[in-house]
N, C-alpha and C positions, 0 to 999 in steps of 0.2 A: 688464173681464172674467178669470175666472181663467183660468189657463193648464189646461191641461188635465192637467200632470202633481199639481199643486197641487190641484186636484179628487179626481183619486186617490189622495194620500197618498205619502209619502213613498216608500212600498216599491215602487210600478213604475217612480221614476226608476232602481231600478237594475240595470231591464231592457235600460235603455242606458248605461249606463256599467259600467267593467271589475270593480268590484263584487259580491260574492255577494248572490245575491238570496233572501232566504230566504220560504217560504210562508207560516209564520208571523208575519214578521214587517207583509210584505204584508197580511194580512187583518186583525190588527189598527191599521196606517196607515190600512185604510177605516174602520173602522169608528170612531175616534178623529178623524177628519176629519170625520166626518158628524155631523150633527143630529138629533136626535127625531124631524123632520119627514120625515128623510131614510131612515127606517125604515118599509115600506109593505107593507102583507100581500098577497100574491099568492098566485090559484088555484093549487092542485099542477100543475091538468090543462095551466094558460099554458106550463110548464117544460119545456125540452128539455138532453139532455148537451150540454156543451162539444162540437159537433163533431168536434174535436180531440183528446180523452180519452182515451188510448191504456189507460186499465183500459181491459176488457172485462169485467172477471169482479170480483165485490164477493167477502166473504168474509161469507156468510151469515148466520154464527153472530154478528161481530160486528155485523151489522146490526141482527138482532134482539137485540142487551144493548142499543143504542143508540136501538132503538127502544122499549123499555121505558120507556130514562130519559127519553126525549120526555113517554111518555104519561105520566111523574108528574109533570115537571117544566118540558113544554113545550121549545119547543127556545129556547136560552139564546143563542147567537150567530147574528146572518142569516146567510142569505146570501148574494153578492155575484153579480148577474146583468145583461145587458147584452140591448135591446132588439133585439126580433128582427124580422122581417117579419110572425111570425106566433109575439105572444106575446116569453116570453123565452129565453133560453141562460144555465145555469148556467157561471158561469167558478170560485167555487173556492163551495165544499158540496154535492154533488151526494150522497156521501152521506149528511148530513145529510138532504138532500131523500128520497133512497131512504126512510131509515127510518122517517120521518116521514108516509109513503106507507104504510108498513108500519103505524104507531100510529096510523090511521082519520084524520088529520087532511086537512081541502080543502083551508087556507093552510098559508102559512111565513114570513116574515117577511122581508125581503130589504131590499139597498139596492144600485141601480142606476147601473150605471158602465158610461161609452161606450169599449170598449179594438174594438181593431184584431184582422183576425185574427191576425198576429202575434205580440200582444201574449196571445189565448187560446190558442194554440196552446204559449207559453215556460209560460205559464201551468200549462196542465194537466200538462203534463210534469216541468217541477219539483215540484209538491203532489206527482204519484207516486212520486219521484226520491226525494224530501225522508224523504216519510213511510213510505219507503219497503214500499212498494205493490207493486212491478211486477215480473216475473218477469226472468231477463238479460234478453231477446229485446224484451220492451219495452221495457228501458230502457235498449239499445242501437240500436234502431227509434229512441227518443226521440229520442238522441243525433244521430240521425244526421239525422233533421229536424230539430234544431235549429241544425246547423254547416250546413245547404244551404240553410235559411228566411231566418238572420241572417248568415251568412256569417264563420261565427267561425272560428277555428285552430281545431285543438285544447286550445292552453294556454289560448286566450282562453275555449271551454269550461267546462276546468278549472276557471279559477279563476274562472266564473260561477255555476257548479255547486257549487263548493267541494270536489272530489273531485282527484286529485294527475294528471296529465300520463298518468301511467302504467297508470292506471286506466282514463281515458278509453279510449285505443290498445288495452287487454287485451276492454274491454266491445265497442267497435266492429269489435273481431278479431273477435270470437265469429259475425261475419254473412257472415264469406266462408266457414265452415263450410257443408256438406251438412245439409240439413234433420234426417237421420236423426242425424247429431251433436249438431244442437241441442235435438233431444228428449231426447235421452242425457244433459243440462248438464240441462233443464228438471227431470229423473225423479230429476237426484241422483246416477245410475249415472256420474257422472265431471263431476271437481270442473275447477272454473276451472284450475287451476295445466294440467290433461291439455288443457284445452282451448287456453291460451295458446303450449303445445309446438304442440298440432296444427295449429292457423292460421298457424304460419310453415312450413307444407308447400303444396305446388303441387297435386296431386293429390289428388283427391277420393278415389275407390277407396280408395288407400292410408290414407287417414283416415281414414274407413271401417274397414277391417281393421283399424289398429291402438287405436281406440276401443274395437272390438268385444274386443280382446287384452285392452283395459286392464281391463274388465268380469270376461272371463272369467278372469284369471290375477291380478287384483287387485293391479294394478301400480302401484308408489307413479310420485309426477310424477316423481323423479330416474329410477327402474329405462325407464318412459316415454321419456327424456329419452335418455339412455344407446342404448337401441334405437335411437331416432331418428340417436344421432349416432353410431355404429356402421354402421348399414345404408346403401343405395343410396336414399337419400330428397331428391328436388329438392326445394332450398327456396325458398321465395317471395324474389325479388332489390325490396329495399328503397329506394327513391330516395328521398330526405329532396327535399322541394320548400323552396325557403328563398322566405321573405317577399319578396318584391321592392317589396312598397307602400314609397313613400317614407313614412321617420318622421312628418314634418310634416306627411304628408296625415293620416298616420294621429291626429298630436295633434289635428289641427282636426277629423276626425271627431268622437272623444269631446268635445271641446266643444261643439260642434256639438249634438250626440245630449243633452248635458245642459240645453245650452239653450234647445232646442227639444221635448225630449220625443218624437224620433223617428227613424227607425234612416236618417240620415243616412250619405250617403257619396261619398267622395271620390278620384275616381280619372280616368286620361286624359285631365287639363283640363275632369273634369266632377264638378259638384256634385251629388248628386242630394237633392231632399229630398221623400218618399212623403207624402202623404193621403190618409186612407180617406174625408174627406166634403166639402160644401161650407162646414160649418161648421168643420172640421180645419183648411182649409184657410187660415180670415177669424182661427185662431186663431193659426196662424204668421205671415202678413202682421202683423196686429198686434204680436207678438214681436220680429220685425226691420224696425217701426216704419215700414210700408209702408200708404202710403193708396191706394188704388185707387176712382176715383172711375166707377163703370159707370153715372149716367146719361147 
């Protein structure tokens, strides 16, 4: 039996390692690892979006351009899907799917692969982040979801998505701002530099007042910082949490994730190996060379 990681190609292995994950390499590895028989025609009516897709609005002009191309040349690269209870969920290729519908197609070429919910969420977020399709709020929510679900530190997340640690920290800081200020960021009334300065403050009312002042008086980031430093503004107290995990545990986690292909956790004298189906459990047991006779 081939392991799940081999079946999925080299790309998905990066989800379980400290390497940066590249969505284009992931799709390429899936296609290259697939035979012609693996590419099947699936009715568009049987497809539904990745439930973890953070992107809610797609650029209609770009969709129309892609639909025109599909009308002329067809769908060149198959989408990647996962079998679900009813039909299929799109792992990668939602824009192609939407454009194919616009082009009047009834079916689309697809490769069916089995992924966990964590895989689906991570790929959906990374696809949008790396292809610059998310607004900054959606990007921040995506980072937050990845940190929570994959139990990553900000440093580990930064390595995985190919961004700097400061970028991740600054983006996440936006989520602490009042909704009104977040909307001002989305409308480009204030910059990320302004947002970073405002996110260090505690009082929501004062944050909104300062943001409105930035817009009204066309303040630069430096001018805003001077006002904050010279004024009576309470700043947040940042407490840096130390990573108390035994370095050996972290090394064991990385080795086991690479070997087994799932998010192994080692902590408090426990080793947790999650699986998403009986078939996946059998795969893990086979990798560990464990034979169980249930008869």
